N, C-alpha and C positions, 0 to 999 in steps of 0.2 A: 830592711831586712829582706831576704828569702826566705819563702815558703818550701818545706820539704813534702813532695808527698810519695810514697812509697809504691813501686810499682807491680804488676805482677810476676815479674823476673826477680823482684827482690832488689832490685838497685834504688838506690836512694838518686834523684834528678831537682834539681832545685830550679824551682820560675820563677819569674817576676808576678808579681800582682798582675800588671797587666795581659802577660798572657793567659791569667787563669780567668779576664773576663773578657778576650776577645774569642774563644772558642765557637763560635757560630758555624751556619753550614754554609759550604762554598756558593757562591753565587751560580747560577743558571745562564744557560746562552740561549736566545731561542734567534731566530730568522727575524730581523728587519731590514724594509725595504730602503734602500740606499737613493741619492736625488733622481738618479735614471728609473728608480723602480725596478730595480734588480734586490734581490734578496744577498743581504749579507751575515752571515753566523755573527750574534753579537753578543758578549757579555753584559748580560743584566746588571743595572746598578744597584738595585735595590734588593727587597728581601724574598722577592716573586719564585715563586715555585710553579706558575705555567705559563706557557705560550699562548698568543693567541691568531688568529686565520679569518679571513673572507669566508661566506657559505656561497655557493653557487645556486641562484634563484631557480623557483620550479621553470619549466618549459622552455624558452629559449631566452630567461632571463640571465643578465650576466653576474658578477662578482659583485657580494654587497661592498660597501663602506668600511666597513671593520678593515684597519689596518693592522697586518703582519706586527708581531711585535712580544713586549714582554707584558706580562700579567694575567688577572682576570675577565672575561667575556663581562660586560654589563649585565645587570637585573636584566629577565624576562628579554633577552636577546638569542633563544636558540634558532630565531632564523633566519640571523644574520650574522653569527658569529659562532666561532668554534674553540676551543682550548685545547690543551694535552701537556699532560705533566713535564717539566723543562729538565733536560740533565746537565751534569757537570762537566766539562769537558768533551764533550762530544762534537765532531767534526760537521756533523748533521743535525743538527737541531728540529726539534719535534715538529714545531709546523713548517712543514713543507710548502713549496707552492702548490697552488691548486691548478692542477692543469685543465686547460678548458681551449676549444675552437670557437674561433670569431669568424662569420663570414658577414655578408651583405643580403638582403632578398629585398624585392618590391613587394609591397602592398596594392591589393585593388580593389576599387568601389565601383557600384555599379551607379552610371551615367542615369535618371531618368530622361531627361530631354535627349541623349542619344540611342538610349535603349541599348546600350552596351557597357561592357566592364570597360575601366581606365585606369591606370597607374593613378593611385593619390599623390605622389611625390615624383620629382624628377631625382631624388634622393634615395637610394637604399637604405631600408634600416637594417641596425644590425641584430643578427641573431649568434647568441652563443650557444655551445653545447659540450657537456663534460668529455674530458679527455683530451690530452694531445694528437693532434693530427686523424681526428673524427671525420665522419665523412659529412661534407656538404651536402644540404638538398633546399630546394625553393620550388616553390609551386605558385601557380597561377588558375584563375579559370579556363577553362577549354571552351569548345564550340556551343555545347551543350548546356550551359551553365548560364541558368536564369536568374531573374533579380532576388528568389527567393536563395539564392547557392549563398555559402556563408565560407570567406576565403578561412582556409587554418591556419593560426598561428601568423596573422599578417603578411603572408608570402614564406615564412619562413618553414624550412621541412618538408616534408613529402605529403602525399596527398592522404587525403582521412582513408582510412580502412574500408569503411562504409560509403566512400563517395560515389556515385551512379555513374555510369556508362558515360564519357563525354563532356564530364562538367569538371575536370579538373586532370593538368597537365604539370610533369613534373621535371627538375633537371639537376643536375648534380655539379655545377661549376659557381661560383660565386657572381651574385648580382646576375645569375643566366635568364633570372625570370622576366627580365625588361622586354615592356612592347617592343622594343627597336630589336631586341633578340629575334625574336618570335616572327616579326614581320620579314627580317631577313631569313629564317627559316622557310617561313609560307611561300615567299615571292618566288623562288624557283619552281616549287611544286606545281602552284598556280601555272605558271608558263608551259610546265612541263602537259598539265592538263590539257591546256589551250590549243598546244601543238597536234595532239593527237585525237582533237573533236573535229 
């Protein structure tokens, strides 16, 4: 049999028992990465109320391994996960893409045998900064850098603000601080100096 409910308008409406027990809140939608890593607005299957996304690491570290998705962040994960209140029927989910710019720079170490600075690897390390299309910067030891000099951020970013004159040089292209790059730059200058001596 049916159950009659009196609405505020005074009209009687007949509802089945199933209708009475199915009046939960609508599911939220969150951004979830597909097989290609692209974010897709996806309706959450459970009773989640929040969405998750990764966190940009400190300095030149990349994003945490936290996935974009439905649900709450794990306990004690403030450094690696952020959550937001999900919404129903929104074209754009609250856990938007965390925009970053990635580039590469070479690191350097002092060689006691050669009494000189040298690249630590032929492969440049990855540097990540917040924001889309952010400025690229790499640094390397300059001619006045002694064994006590410390290379900032493994070559990522510009020179330290308190770097002594002649100890650091910076550039603004991907992998621009390689030893080969600076050799190509210096060679014509040396040749010019020799020609005028």
